[in-house]
Wavefront OBJ file of the C-alpha trace (Angstrom):
o trace
v 131.261 65.560 137.660
v 131.441 61.610 137.156
v 133.028 62.292 133.553
v 135.623 64.690 135.008
v 136.782 62.296 137.360
v 138.084 64.823 139.833
v 136.008 63.737 142.600
v 135.481 60.552 144.517
v 131.999 58.760 144.698
v 131.883 59.776 148.246
v 132.591 63.455 147.487
v 129.988 63.428 144.609
v 127.565 62.139 147.164
v 128.248 65.025 149.695
v 128.162 67.529 146.977
v 124.817 66.172 145.979
v 123.530 66.468 149.576
v 125.054 69.914 150.063
v 122.925 70.838 146.812
v 119.811 69.276 148.106
v 120.115 71.013 151.414
v 120.797 74.433 149.450
v 117.569 73.818 147.538
v 115.474 72.975 150.528
v 116.499 76.686 151.787
v 115.708 78.609 148.564
v 112.851 80.244 150.086
v 115.273 82.007 152.365
v 116.773 83.918 149.535
v 115.839 86.648 147.195
v 117.953 85.601 144.140
v 119.156 82.317 142.606
v 122.113 82.147 140.514
v 123.483 78.751 138.976
v 127.013 78.892 138.173
v 126.912 76.972 134.919
v 128.737 79.447 132.842
v 130.966 81.888 134.212
v 130.292 85.114 132.078
v 126.681 84.578 132.234
v 126.836 84.003 136.151
v 129.111 87.220 136.560
v 126.219 89.169 134.426
v 123.537 87.954 136.472
v 125.355 88.771 139.716
v 126.243 92.436 138.474
v 122.379 92.897 137.317
v 121.260 91.803 140.861
v 123.832 94.239 142.584
v 122.604 97.258 140.458
v 118.949 96.172 140.995
v 119.366 96.140 144.734
v 120.233 99.681 144.649
v 116.761 100.590 143.529
v 114.537 98.606 145.762
v 111.901 100.247 147.499
v 112.804 99.255 150.997
v 115.994 101.114 150.628
v 114.640 104.650 150.110
v 115.329 105.626 153.477
v 118.966 104.769 152.750
v 118.960 106.978 149.854
v 121.077 110.235 149.918
v 119.223 113.601 150.440
v 119.913 115.625 146.960
v 117.858 118.661 147.231
v 116.038 120.972 149.637
v 112.606 119.120 149.506
v 114.159 115.848 150.119
v 115.947 117.161 153.080
v 112.640 118.529 154.550
v 111.044 115.475 153.868
v 113.670 113.527 155.804
v 113.650 115.882 158.756
v 109.763 115.657 159.081
v 109.859 111.632 158.703
v 112.798 111.666 161.406
v 110.686 113.940 163.709
v 113.705 116.303 164.166
v 112.262 119.276 162.416
v 111.792 121.584 165.339
v 115.066 120.956 166.707
v 117.266 121.921 163.743
v 117.759 125.392 162.497
v 117.446 125.403 158.737
v 118.953 127.971 156.284
v 116.684 127.414 153.154
v 117.901 130.620 151.419
v 120.663 129.186 149.679
l 1 2 3 4 5 6 7 8 9 10 11 12 13 14 15 16 17 18 19 20 21 22 23 24 25 26 27 28 29 30 31 32 33 34 35 36 37 38 39 40 41 42 43 44 45 46 47 48 49 50 51 52 53 54 55 56 57 58 59 60 61 62 63 64 65 66 67 68 69 70 71 72 73 74 75 76 77 78 79 80 81 82 83 84 85 86 87 88 89
């Protein structure tokens, strides 16, 4: 930043303060991506987005794709006795 000459000394100090505070909050996050190379950064963020779809804690959010999964969801939600099912399809 100093060699670029785009920020004043005060702006650089503020940026370092912000970075220091962010580093101290690191334990609140699941992922860290350092934006030092744009293409690499984009690839990492895309990987995080893709992997997030397959987290174990998202199983409840998955769509029901077959009769077995449908039955399982009904049993979990304890709605089984209140719903008439047509399983002959």
